[in-house]
C-alpha angles and dihedrals in degrees: 000000000000121000092246092051092049091051091051091052090051092052093048092048093060102035104127125239094021127110124210126196093229135009119228113259092234140031124180127205121193138149091278098059104024143028090263101145097218138005094231103087111193104167138024130187134162143194132186093290111021145042113215118206123193117201137177089263109030150335126272131196121201128186099183094273111031135046130210121188128202127194136169089254094059103030139032091265107140090223139359092227099097112196105164140020137190126177122224103191134305110347095350122114141170114220125201117199137173088261106041143304134292133191119205122189096185093271113031134041130222112195131194114193139137090313099057111007108100098204112102092231125049099203108112118204104175144006134199135171118214125216091267093060095255115141120223122201126198115202139174088259105040148308124293136185129204116201096183094271109046145359123253115201121206115208140154090269097059106028141022086265106124112167118072098203112082112191104174143016138190138161127216129212092264090060096253116142121220121197138171123220136187131214107207093191098051090033094225139116132227135198117217134194122197114193117171104310097338127099125197128175139186124201113227094215090058088055095056094269106111119177092008125148113216093223101163142021129190134178119214125218088254091056098255114143120217129192127199121204141187131191146108092315091054129246124327132188108206131191101213097174098099134055089262118051118229112210129194128193138157091287099058103025145026093275113127123228118278135065128295115245104172145013134200127182122212120171108308093339130090118206115208128198111209140167088256103047143294115310130199119202119183097179093274112030129055119205123183122201116196141154091277100055102026144024092269100136094220139355103244104091113189101175139021131193140166121222129212091270092054095253117148118233118200119189116204137203097251109347102076122238128321123206118207124195109210115219094042110104110247134188093257089067096042095040090228140092125213091206115028118219111266091218121029133178108202126208113274118243129252099027121200093033139176107202118357132012133176121236116203130191139166131219124183097221144359107303146138113281132188117192116181138162121224135185124234090272092057096254115145113246100179145339114236097179137003118167146049115319133182120254119269137061119325129194122199125182119221123196106198113228124223094304129142123267114264145083121320130179127232111203125196113198129184132166091274111026144024124212126188134195132183118239120194120209112201116187 
């Protein structure tokens, strides 16, 4: 589908007072066709009226027809790098940034920064609101709770809490708060549960998940708690509700390769953001949506959310945000595409790999191509291709140098599109 056709479909989808017999399965918003402030979408949250989208350079609010953008230049936001979101009712949202926290009620702002935020570090990684209306904030230097009057900081001196880096947060219907932490010195993760005054924790390495980052937590309508991980052993989806954890990966399920970055529960389905696409798991079936079988603009999904209409929002690393309407037949279910992608970056094989892997991509005609590998901090590791290539499928081997185990990103860039895939090095 051409860019102009996609834009036309987006406009038609949201024209008021008109009824269509069937919505398109996918819509894509990026900086080219919407006021989205940046194409790296790191957080998504929704209430009954709005979808809130946190990007690497600003916050956006969308009501199905109109967009409003917020940046640190135009609002009291402590930073435009939005890393976490949590809604607090219609039009109210908590915003976690790399330089503090803000609360916006639709009119006024409440800001916590270096002057009034008691955590030693201001970088916020995750937010969750419990059933009592208390907001919890995970940071790179501890866990904090705001009860409407003051902050309470949890540290190793006042609680059993031992790791300073909090990666994920979620609250269940009983008011318990679940959070995942990471110990950079021991190189291991831990899952915590805080219920009332009690604290319990489970080390991931003692549950057959060594060197795993607890990147995401979600609570289902039936009360089950799921954790998504990434790390040197790949991505795992883990049911942590029972006394014995049940873990799924690419070897025993339909999960693709690559780590898990985000989770969102909707009804009986769990939506999973991975380094290799968006995955739906309904308890039995696994369906993967990627840039080859859907309109997902790229395969690295950083954030996932569900809006009030049940539409699935998937924020990507560099392709903006894609909106999927469940119930409309898509190519992932049929295994076919009416219009193949003009430029496609295929999954490398093998993945994960130890020494050498093969990176494949397709271009429809002779054009300039840049193919580079980056680490998780955005630093270039190597250039696989840079120049004009003929149309068709190309395969390039890459022998990874003496680099650490972990997730890396291969980015294909042409004059018109960018595609990204996750590569996992396992030493």
